[in-house]
matplotlib code that plots the C-alpha trace (Angstrom):
import matplotlib.pyplot as plt

x = [0.0, 1.4, -1.2, 1.0, 1.3, -2.5, -3.5, -1.3, -3.3, -6.4, -5.1, -7.2, -10.5, -9.0, -8.2, -11.8, -13.5, -11.5, -12.2, -16.1, -16.0, -14.3, -16.5, -19.6, -18.4, -20.6, -20.5, -20.9, -23.6, -25.5, -23.9, -26.6, -24.7, -21.6, -23.3, -25.5, -22.0, -20.4, -23.3, -23.7, -19.8, -20.1, -23.1, -21.5, -18.8, -21.1, -20.3, -23.1, -23.4, -25.6, -26.2, -26.2, -26.7, -30.1, -27.9, -25.1, -22.7, -22.1, -20.7, -19.5, -18.7, -16.1, -15.6, -16.9, -16.0, -15.6, -12.3, -13.2, -11.2, -12.3, -10.8, -12.0, -12.3, -14.1, -16.2, -16.9, -15.6, -15.4, -17.5, -14.5, -14.9, -12.4, -9.5, -7.2, -8.3, -8.6, -10.6, -12.8, -13.0, -16.1, -18.6, -21.1, -19.2, -17.8, -14.5, -12.5, -9.6, -8.6, -8.4, -11.1, -12.3, -9.2, -9.6, -13.2, -11.7, -9.0, -11.5, -13.2, -10.2, -9.3, -12.8, -12.1, -9.0, -10.3, -13.4, -10.9, -9.3, -12.1, -11.5, -8.2, -9.4, -8.9, -11.9, -14.1, -13.2, -15.6, -15.0, -16.3, -17.1, -17.7, -19.5, -18.9, -14.9, -14.7, -17.2, -16.1, -19.6, -19.2, -17.3, -19.8, -22.7, -21.4, -20.7, -23.5, -25.8, -24.0, -21.8, -18.7, -20.8, -23.2, -20.4, -18.3, -15.2, -12.1, -9.5, -9.4, -6.9, -7.2, -5.2, -5.2, -3.4, -0.7, 1.3, 4.0, 7.0, 9.9, 8.6, 8.6, 5.7, 4.4, 5.9, 4.1, 4.3, 3.2, 3.9, 3.0, 2.7, 0.0, -0.2, -2.6, -4.1, -7.2, -9.4, -12.1, -14.0, -15.0, -17.5, -16.7, -19.5, -18.8, -21.8, -21.4, -23.4, -23.7, -23.6, -22.5, -19.2, -18.3, -19.4, -17.6, -17.9, -21.5, -21.5, -19.0, -17.4, -17.0, -14.8, -12.0, -12.5, -12.5, -8.7, -7.6, -9.2, -7.7, -4.1, -4.4, -5.1, -2.5, -0.2, -1.6, -0.5, 2.8, 3.6, 1.4, 2.1, 5.7, 7.5, 8.0, 4.3, 2.2, -0.9, -2.6, -5.2, -6.6, -9.1, -10.7, -13.7, -15.0, -18.4, -20.0, -24.0, -25.3, -28.7, -28.6, -30.2, -28.8, -26.4, -23.2, -23.2, -20.6, -21.5, -19.0, -20.3, -22.2, -20.4, -22.1, -23.8, -21.6, -18.6, -18.6, -15.5, -15.1, -12.0, -10.1, -7.7, -5.5, -3.7, -1.1, -1.9, -4.8, -3.9, -2.9, -6.0, -8.0, -5.8, -6.2, -9.7, -10.5, -7.8, -9.8, -13.1, -11.4, -9.7, -12.8, -14.9, -12.1, -11.7, -14.9, -15.6, -12.8, -14.3, -17.6, -19.3, -20.5, -17.9, -19.0, -16.9, -18.7, -16.5, -17.3, -15.2, -14.6, -12.2, -9.8, -6.2, -5.9, -3.4, -2.3, -2.1, 1.5, 0.6, -1.4, 1.6, 4.1, 1.9, 1.1, 4.9, 5.6, 2.7, 3.8, 7.7, 6.2, 5.3, 7.4, 11.3, 12.3, 13.2, 9.6, 8.1, 9.2, 8.4, 6.6, 9.0, 6.5, 2.8, 0.4, -1.5, -4.3, -7.1, -9.3, -12.4, -11.1, -9.9, -13.3, -13.1, -9.8, -10.9, -13.2, -10.8, -7.2, -6.2, -3.5, -3.9, -0.9, -0.3, 0.3, 2.6, 0.9, 2.5, 0.9, 1.9, -1.0, 0.3, 3.7, 3.3, 2.6, -0.5, -1.7, -4.8, -7.7, -6.5, -8.3, -5.7, -5.1, -4.8, -3.3, -0.9, -2.8, 0.1, 0.7, -3.0, -2.9, -0.2, -2.9, -5.4, -2.2, -1.0, -4.6, -5.5, -2.3, -2.3, -5.8, -5.2, -2.1, -4.1, -6.8, -4.3, -2.4]
y = [-0.1, 3.4, 5.7, 9.1, 7.2, 6.5, 9.9, 11.6, 9.2, 11.5, 14.8, 15.7, 14.6, 16.4, 19.6, 19.5, 19.3, 22.2, 24.2, 23.5, 24.4, 27.5, 29.0, 28.7, 29.9, 30.2, 31.6, 30.7, 27.9, 28.3, 26.4, 24.7, 24.5, 23.5, 20.8, 19.6, 19.1, 17.2, 15.0, 14.2, 13.3, 10.9, 9.4, 8.6, 7.0, 4.9, 6.4, 6.7, 9.9, 12.0, 15.9, 18.0, 21.9, 21.9, 19.9, 22.3, 19.8, 16.2, 13.1, 10.4, 7.0, 4.3, 0.9, -0.6, -1.2, 0.0, 1.9, 5.2, 8.1, 11.3, 13.3, 16.8, 19.2, 23.0, 24.0, 27.7, 31.0, 34.7, 38.0, 38.9, 39.9, 37.8, 39.3, 36.5, 36.9, 32.9, 31.4, 29.7, 32.7, 33.3, 35.8, 36.0, 38.5, 35.7, 33.8, 30.9, 33.3, 30.9, 27.7, 25.8, 24.8, 22.8, 21.3, 20.1, 18.7, 17.1, 15.5, 14.0, 12.6, 11.0, 9.8, 7.8, 6.3, 5.0, 3.7, 2.0, 0.3, 0.0, -3.8, -3.2, -0.7, -2.1, -0.1, 3.2, 6.6, 9.6, 12.1, 15.4, 18.1, 21.7, 24.7, 28.1, 27.5, 31.2, 32.2, 29.7, 28.3, 25.2, 22.9, 23.8, 23.4, 19.7, 19.2, 20.3, 18.2, 15.3, 14.2, 13.1, 10.7, 9.4, 8.3, 7.2, 9.6, 8.9, 11.2, 13.2, 14.7, 17.9, 20.1, 23.7, 24.8, 27.6, 30.0, 30.2, 31.2, 30.3, 26.2, 24.6, 24.1, 20.7, 20.4, 19.0, 21.3, 20.2, 20.6, 19.2, 22.8, 25.1, 25.4, 28.3, 30.8, 31.4, 34.1, 36.3, 39.0, 42.4, 45.5, 48.8, 51.2, 55.2, 57.2, 61.0, 63.6, 64.5, 67.9, 70.1, 69.3, 73.0, 73.4, 70.7, 72.5, 71.9, 68.3, 65.6, 64.2, 60.0, 59.9, 61.8, 59.6, 56.5, 57.5, 58.2, 54.5, 53.1, 54.5, 53.6, 50.3, 49.6, 51.2, 49.0, 46.1, 47.4, 48.7, 46.5, 43.1, 41.7, 41.1, 37.3, 36.9, 37.2, 39.1, 40.5, 42.9, 43.8, 46.5, 45.2, 47.3, 50.8, 52.5, 55.5, 56.3, 59.7, 58.1, 55.1, 52.7, 54.1, 52.0, 53.7, 56.8, 58.6, 62.4, 65.4, 67.8, 66.0, 64.7, 61.4, 60.4, 57.3, 55.1, 51.3, 49.2, 45.3, 43.7, 40.5, 39.3, 36.6, 35.1, 32.1, 32.5, 32.6, 35.4, 37.3, 36.7, 38.0, 40.9, 42.1, 41.9, 43.8, 46.6, 46.8, 47.4, 49.9, 51.7, 52.1, 53.5, 55.5, 57.4, 58.0, 59.1, 61.5, 63.2, 63.3, 60.2, 57.0, 53.8, 50.2, 47.2, 43.7, 40.7, 37.3, 34.5, 32.3, 29.9, 28.3, 27.5, 24.7, 22.1, 18.9, 15.6, 14.6, 10.9, 11.7, 14.0, 11.3, 8.8, 11.2, 12.2, 8.2, 7.8, 11.1, 9.4, 6.5, 9.0, 11.6, 12.6, 13.4, 16.8, 17.6, 17.0, 19.9, 21.3, 24.4, 26.4, 29.3, 29.0, 30.7, 33.5, 32.9, 30.7, 27.7, 25.8, 22.8, 23.3, 23.0, 18.9, 18.9, 20.1, 17.1, 14.2, 13.8, 15.3, 16.4, 19.5, 20.0, 22.6, 21.7, 24.4, 25.6, 28.7, 30.1, 33.3, 35.5, 38.9, 38.0, 37.4, 34.9, 36.5, 35.6, 34.0, 36.2, 38.2, 39.0, 37.6, 34.3, 31.1, 27.6, 25.5, 22.8, 20.6, 19.6, 19.2, 15.6, 15.2, 16.2, 13.5, 11.2, 11.9, 11.7, 8.6, 6.9, 8.7, 7.3, 3.7, 3.6, 4.7, 2.1, -0.5, 0.4]
z = [0.1, -1.1, 0.1, -1.2, -4.7, -4.5, -3.2, -6.2, -8.6, -7.4, -7.7, -10.7, -8.9, -5.7, -8.0, -9.8, -6.1, -5.1, -8.0, -7.9, -4.1, -4.5, -6.9, -4.3, -1.1, 1.5, 5.1, 9.0, 9.7, 6.3, 3.6, 1.4, -1.6, -0.2, 1.9, -0.9, -3.0, -0.3, 0.4, -3.4, -3.8, -0.8, -2.3, -5.2, -3.2, -1.5, 1.9, 4.6, 6.3, 8.6, 8.8, 11.5, 12.2, 10.0, 7.2, 7.3, 8.7, 7.7, 9.5, 7.0, 8.2, 6.7, 8.2, 11.3, 15.0, 18.3, 18.0, 16.0, 14.8, 13.1, 10.4, 10.3, 7.5, 7.7, 4.7, 5.1, 3.4, 4.4, 3.0, 0.8, -2.7, -4.3, -6.5, -7.4, -11.0, -11.4, -14.0, -11.3, -9.0, -7.2, -8.3, -5.4, -3.1, -0.8, -1.1, 0.1, 1.2, 4.1, 1.9, 3.7, -0.1, -0.5, 3.3, 2.2, -1.1, 0.5, 3.1, 0.1, -1.2, 1.9, 2.0, -1.5, -0.1, 2.9, 0.8, -1.2, 1.8, 3.9, 4.6, 5.8, 8.6, 12.1, 13.0, 12.2, 10.5, 10.8, 8.3, 10.0, 7.1, 9.5, 9.2, 10.7, 11.9, 11.0, 13.5, 15.7, 15.8, 13.9, 16.2, 19.3, 17.1, 16.4, 19.8, 21.2, 18.8, 20.3, 17.3, 19.7, 21.6, 19.2, 16.8, 20.2, 18.4, 20.7, 18.8, 15.8, 13.2, 11.3, 8.9, 7.7, 4.7, 5.3, 3.3, 5.7, 3.4, 5.8, 5.0, 1.7, -0.4, 1.1, 4.2, 7.0, 10.1, 13.5, 17.3, 21.2, 22.7, 21.7, 18.1, 18.1, 20.4, 22.2, 20.3, 21.7, 19.9, 21.4, 20.6, 21.5, 21.2, 21.9, 22.1, 21.7, 20.6, 17.3, 15.7, 12.8, 11.5, 11.7, 15.2, 17.1, 20.4, 20.4, 20.4, 21.8, 18.9, 19.1, 16.1, 18.0, 21.2, 19.1, 18.0, 21.6, 22.6, 19.6, 20.8, 24.1, 23.7, 21.4, 24.1, 26.6, 24.7, 23.9, 27.5, 30.2, 28.6, 29.0, 26.0, 27.1, 26.4, 23.5, 23.1, 19.9, 19.8, 16.4, 15.8, 12.6, 11.7, 12.5, 11.4, 12.4, 13.2, 12.7, 14.6, 17.2, 14.8, 11.5, 9.1, 8.3, 5.4, 4.3, 5.3, 5.3, 7.5, 10.5, 13.4, 14.1, 17.4, 17.9, 16.7, 16.7, 17.0, 16.4, 16.8, 18.3, 21.0, 20.7, 23.8, 24.6, 28.3, 30.5, 33.1, 29.8, 28.5, 31.6, 31.9, 28.2, 28.4, 31.7, 30.7, 27.1, 29.1, 31.5, 28.8, 26.7, 29.8, 31.3, 28.1, 27.3, 30.6, 30.5, 26.7, 28.2, 26.2, 27.0, 26.4, 26.5, 25.7, 25.1, 25.2, 23.3, 23.8, 20.6, 21.1, 23.5, 23.0, 20.6, 22.1, 20.5, 22.5, 22.8, 21.8, 18.9, 17.8, 18.3, 16.3, 13.4, 13.0, 12.7, 10.1, 8.1, 7.9, 6.1, 3.4, 3.4, 4.0, 7.5, 6.3, 4.8, 8.6, 10.7, 14.1, 14.5, 16.6, 17.9, 18.4, 15.6, 17.2, 14.7, 16.7, 15.4, 16.7, 16.1, 19.4, 20.9, 19.6, 21.0, 24.4, 24.4, 22.7, 22.2, 18.6, 16.3, 14.1, 11.7, 8.8, 5.1, 3.6, 0.2, -1.3, -4.4, -6.2, -7.3, -9.1, -8.1, -4.2, -1.9, 0.0, 3.2, 4.7, 4.4, 1.7, -1.2, -3.6, -1.5, -3.2, -2.5, -4.6, -5.8, -6.6, -3.2, -2.0, -2.4, 0.7, 3.1, 2.4, 2.4, 5.8, 7.4, 6.0, 6.8, 10.7, 10.8, 9.5, 12.0, 14.9, 14.4, 14.1, 17.5]

ax = plt.figure().add_subplot(projection="3d")
ax.plot(x, y, z, "-o")
ax.set_aspect("equal")
plt.show()
């Protein structure tokens, strides 16, 4: 059995699936086209499955027996208009700017490989096609609906494509310490008093106050969090309202009533996390009070630390060495500050999450995740399902 060779032979189908999915990106927990596409392909492979989350999540089954391992692939996209110029680019205003189209295609390829070797499996493999990773809702929703208990899942493998230019195309990256940071979202609302733009003294300007709040938050991160620790606070959107319930519109001579800011906090230490979140609220309330405005900061926890199980990582490395030279399997030297809702699965069961390096230039550059010109290198995608299937089969055979 040469799973790498078999996966390579399936590359045309993998690429076809990826490109079809790339053209129909959908958001969050509402993936009717994507889910229907996956279900149809599973039916063609004669692989039984069950749906969850109102039909937007799928659990497929290959093999039989009480020993059960899961492979997970996320399916959702982002509300980013695509600018790759690819002939199969999305035209619906959304984009697979994080490569989840390739994750879904790789999991379908893994399903096909597993089906071909079903008689050799020493147990059961569950294929988790998950929605809403980007909103951190998908894994919790599947857990809440009892997927882990119903299917008796005892371990899980998951991967993510990564455009890390310090590595080589096709490299496999894994680590035992935290792979990814915890994540929190926050919403800041600064309520001032709208007035004529030519007479700011007659109101309370929330735009100027917002600038002070933003500066104070970034100063807090730079000056109150130890350089020995990791913390990222990003303010990712800002909008104004001339009336409390009105949506943003461009106005040149009206100081608005309020400004709203949305952002995220990423940390690797629970004490740092608690400190930063508390200070966010103190800064917003304090700066606004000083400036005669009202300020609130609402925190929404979204994902815990993604921590791999040491035994699962050890087993994965042994399996990967059956497929790839040792120099192509590398340790992640530092945790990534991104967050991942696979962490919810790995809080419940042992797991191993790894990266597949896919470097693809668009307009002469390799673009980062969540960029409108991001793309994956299709020539190395076959390595992902080969690694997952080898790891799953070896785990079941232990």
